[in-house]
N, C-alpha and C positions, 0 to 999 in steps of 0.2 A: 367438270373438265371440258366437256363437250360444249356446254353454252359459254364457257369464257373463249374457247377457241373460235366459236362462231362468231362471237361479238368481235373478236380480234380481225378475223378474216373480213367481215363485212365492214368493219371500220377502215381497215386498208384499202378494199375496193372502193368505198365512196370517196376516201381520202385521194385516191388516184384520179377518180373522175373531176374532182374539182381542180386538182393540181394542173390537169391538161386545159381546162377552161380558164385559167388565170393568165396566162403569158400576154394575150392579145392587149390586156389592160396596160401591162409594163411596157410593151413594146410602142404603143401609140406615140410616146412622148419622143421615140427615137425615129420614127417614120416621118413625123412633122416636128421640126425645131427650129429654134433661132440661129439661123447660118451666119448672121452678122457678127456673133459673137466668136465665129471659129475663123481659123486660118485657111483661105482657099487654096488648094494646090494650083501652081502656076501653069501646069499642062491642061488645066480644065476649061474648055472653052464652049461657048455657046449656050449657056444656061443663066437663070437669072440670079444674081447675087444675093437675092433674099432666100433663094430655095435651092441652091446647088447641092446642099448637104441633105435633102430630104428625099423620101422614096416616092417616086411616082407609082400611083396616081394621087398620092396624099401630100403632094407638093402644091396643090391648088388652094385658093383661097375657101373653097367649101369643103376643107379636108375634116371638119367636125361632122358634117353631114354624112361624108364617106364613112368614117368611122361609125357613125350611128348605123348606117345601112350594114356594114359588115357584122356588128353587134347583132342586129335584128335578123340578119340572114340566119345565125345561130338559133336566137331566141324564140322566133317565130316557129321555126321548124321543130324545135324543143317543144313548144307549147303544144302544136298541132299532134305530133308524134306520141306525147304523152298520154292523150285520150285513147290511143291504140295500143300502147305498149304494156298496159296492165291485161289487156284481154290476151296478147301473146304470151305474158308472162304466166299466165294459169294453165296454158295449154303445152308449153315447151318446158323441158327440165330446166331448171334454175341454173344448174352448173353450165349447161350448154349455152343458155341465153346471156347470161353474165360474160362468159368467156368471148362468145362471139362480138359482144357489145364492146368489151374493152379492147380487143384486137383491133376491130373496124375504127375505134376512137383514137387508138395510137397511130393507124395509118393516117386518117385524117388530119390529126395534129401535126404530124410529120409532114404532110403534103404542103400545109400551109408554111412552115419553115422553109421547105424546099424551093418556095418561090424567091427566096433571097439568094439561092445558089443557082437556080435556073434563071435569074435575072427577069422575072414576070413582073409586068407593071399593069395588070388587067385588074380593074375592081371585080369584074364579073368572076375572075378564077378565084380570088379570095372569099367573095361572096358565096360561092358555090360550094368551095371546100367548108367553110363555116356552116351552111346550111344541111350538108351531109353529116358533118360531126354532130351538129344538134340533134338530127334524127336518131343516129345511132346512141347518143348519150342518154335518150330516154329509158334505155334497158336497164340503167343503174337503180335508180330509186325504187320502183315496184318490186323489183328483184329482191333486193336485200330486206326490204320490208317484209316481204312474204317468207324469205329465209329467216329472219329473225323470230318471224311470227310463228314458224314450225317449232322452234325452241322454247319460247317464252309464253307462259300463260299469264293471266291478268295478275298484277299485284308488283310485278318488278319494274317500277316506273320511277318517275321523279329524278332523283339524283343520277341514278344509272343510265337513264334515257338522256340527261342533261350532259353526262360525260360522253356517251356513245355519240350523240348529235354534234359533238365539236369536231367529227370528221371534216365537216363543210370548211370551218375556220382553220384547221390544220392543213386542208390541201390548199386553201388560198394562200397561206403564209408560205409552205414550201413551194408552191408555184411561182409566187412571187420572188423568193430568194434565188430559185433555181435559173428563172428568166432573167434576173438582173445580174447574173453572173456574166451573161452573154450579150446582153441588151447593146452595149456600146461598141462591142468589137465585131460581133456577127449575130445579128439578132435571129437569124434562122435557127440558129441552136438553142434559142429560148422556147422554140416549139418542138425540136426534134429530140431534145432530153426529155421532156415530159410526156412525149408520144412514145418514147421507148419504154418509159416508166409504167405507164398504163397499159401498154401491150404485155409486160412483163408479168404484172400482177395478174392479167387476164390467163396467162399460162398457170401460175400459182392457183387461180380459181379453178382450173381444169382438173388440177390433180389434187387438190386438198379440200374442196368445198363440200360438206356433207349437208345436204339438203335437209333432212328429216332425222330426227333422234332413232326412229326405227330402223333407218339404213345401217346403224352401227349396233343395233341391238340394245338401244337405250329407251327407257319408257317416255312416250309423248307426256307433254306437260299437262296439268289438269286445267284446261281452258274454261273459264266461267266469261268467256269473251276472248278478245285479243289484246296484245300489248298495245298501248297508247304510243302513236308515233308522231314525230314532228312533222306537222303540215302547215302551210302557210296561206294566207289569204292574199289576195291580188294585190291591194295596196302595201302590205307589208313586204312582199316580195319585190314590189316596185322599188322601194326604198333601199332593201338590201342589194339589189344587182345593179343599181345605178352607183353604188358605192364601189360594188365589186369592178365594174367596167371603166369608171371614170376618175376614182379617187386618186391614183398615180399620176394622172395627166394634171388634175386640179392642184396637186401638190407642186408638181413641176412647174406649173405657170404661175401660182400664186406665191409660193415660197421659194421659188427660183432654183430648185433642187435638179441636179442632173438626173437622167432617167434611172439610173441604178439607186441613187439616193431616195428619189421618190418611191420607187417599188419597196425599197427596204422599209422605208417610213409607214408606207400603207398597210404594211403586215401588223402594225400595231392594233389598227382597226379590228382585225379578225382575232388578235390575242384578247383584246376585251370582249369580243363576241363569245371566245371560249369561256371566260370567267362569267359572263352575263348569263350563258346557258345552264350553267351548273348552278349559279346562285338562284336562277329563275325556278329550276327543278327543286332545289332545297326548300325553297320558300313556298312553293306550291304544295309540297309534301306536307309541310308543318301546318299551313292555313287549310288546306284543301280547296282553296279558291284558285283554280288554274286560270281562269279567264279573268278574274279580278288582278292577279299577278301580271298577266300580260298588259293589262289595260293602264294599272299604274306605270309601267315601265315605257309603254309607249307615250302615255301622257308627259312623263319626265323628258322622254327623248326629244319631244318638239322644241323646247326653249333650249336644250343642249346643242341641236344643230344649228340653231340661230346664233349662239355662242360661239360654236366652232369656226362659222363663217366669217364673224366679225372680229374675234381675238385670237382665233385658234392659230395664226401664224406670227403672234407678235414675238415669241421667242420658241427657242428649241423645246423648253419644258413646257410650255403652254401648249404647244403643238402635241407633244407626246400625251400629256395628261387629257386632252380634249379628245384625241383620236382613241384612247383606251375606254373613256367614259361614253363616247358616242356609240362605239363598236359594241359596249355592253347591253346598252339600252336599245339598239337597233336589232342586233342579231340575237340578244338574250331571249326575247319572246317569240323567236324563229321557231324554237322547238315546242312552244306551248300554245300558240295562238289558236290553233283547232284542236287542242286536246279534248275540248267539250265534244266537238264531233267524234273524235276515235273513241271517246269513253261511251257515248252512245252506242257507236257502232259495235264495240268491243262487248257490250252487254246485250246486245241485241239476239234474241233467241235463235234467228235464222243464219247467224254467223258463228254460233258457237262450234269452237274448233276448227273454223274454215279459214285459214289464213291466206288461201288462194284467192278468195273473194276479196278479202281485205286488199289484195294487190291491185285488184280493178278498181276499188273505191279509192284508194290511194292515188292512182293514177289519175282518174277523174278530177279530185281535188287539186292534186299538184299541177295538173295541167290547167286547171282555172287559175291558180296563183301564178304559172309560169307566162299567162298573158300580161300580168302584171310587171313580169320580169322582162318582157319584151317591151313594155311600153316604157319603162323607166330609162334605160340607156338611150331609147329613141328620142324621147322627149328632151333627154340632157343633150343630145347632139343638136337638135333644133333650136334649143333655148340658150346653151352656153354663149353662142356668138353676141347675144344681147347682153351678158354679163352673167358672171356666177352667182351673184344675188338671187337672180330669178330661178336658177336651179335649185337653190336651197329653199325657195319660197314652195316650189313644187313639192319638193322632198317633205317639208314640214306639212303640207296640205295632205299629202298621202299619208303620212304617219297619223295625223289626226283622224282620217278616215278610217284607216286600219282599226285604230282603238274604238271607233263607232260600231265597225262590223263585228268585233268580238262580243259586244253587247247584243248585235242582232242575231248571232248564231242562234241562240235558244229560240227566238222568236219565229225565224225565217226558215232555218234548215231542219230543225228538228221534226217538224209534221212531215217532210219529205223523205226522211230515212227508210221508211217501210217501202215507199214506191221505188226507190234506188235499188233497194235490196231485191225486190221483185224482178227488176229488170236485169240485174247481173246475174241471178240465180239461173 
């Protein structure tokens, strides 16, 4: 019962983290849209006919670069903060650490939305708020990893892990749907409501999270290592986060959906990701080849991304089908790409029963992957003015490199485990 409750709570917590990250991708197409198709109010004077309906400063020709800057304020801060977050997670009670992180995430998410009501048009305000949000959001992943690691020993992997890891996609879906409700009427609420939700889950964490089985009189798990956790490599996260931040805008521009419809349609990518994660877990359980499962899915993903860009908008049915397939192939390996790393760390004698040390290792590896998460949206913002085809060529290249890195894990990282472990002990 305790294990199930812990899984449920940590699933809920990390769902809320991703739920609060998603609104920016939905709101982009509202901050800058084609005003020529709308009826201009007769009392509006002194603004350009092409940009009168846009939200400054995103009404300029370089709006895509500005969007990229806002995205990267969050992602660069997240990548840098992740290298330190695991260290703090080891030394601070997880319940307090997660609660503080979620309350602060709620605050900064709401502050971004309040820019609408306070009529703020400074790029520096939005970039600063996103950077601070990126820092405080690093509290999430290392802490839930350590918490679940306290309850679960080796052997409870594969299918369970694939289902648990769907918190990322579930959060993206809910964030898209919630933001889509308000985006066309008052886009500030697209941030404020998710901000309130993650702050509320922080309160739940404070009152209900049990960090260790011993705290409630349960026996600790028999660790022969620690539970494998979903970690991602740099190029794989680059692809995933580019879709996270730019897919709604791509759908809006190419298929000419309005912001809400584009946001709703983009959730299909995450629905496919849920299915892909579960299937990847099942297949790797049956075959015992986690790295090879990831590699096959990544190889197939490359031509699917190419097809989606070229035929994905021909009809509604094609759009739905391609989004589901691409989501499964891109996000499916997300939970398995570095399971080879986790498996070796989990069976390493110096980590036996020490899930707090895993928090640090998780933060180091996820921080490295987050560099890719920062690069992807930034490159998309720079490349997209030259055409969406070039963005997809960049994604396909990154996908292939991710596949090659999976094969390199055994040769490159494996000899370095002992050194990493000695540094964190």
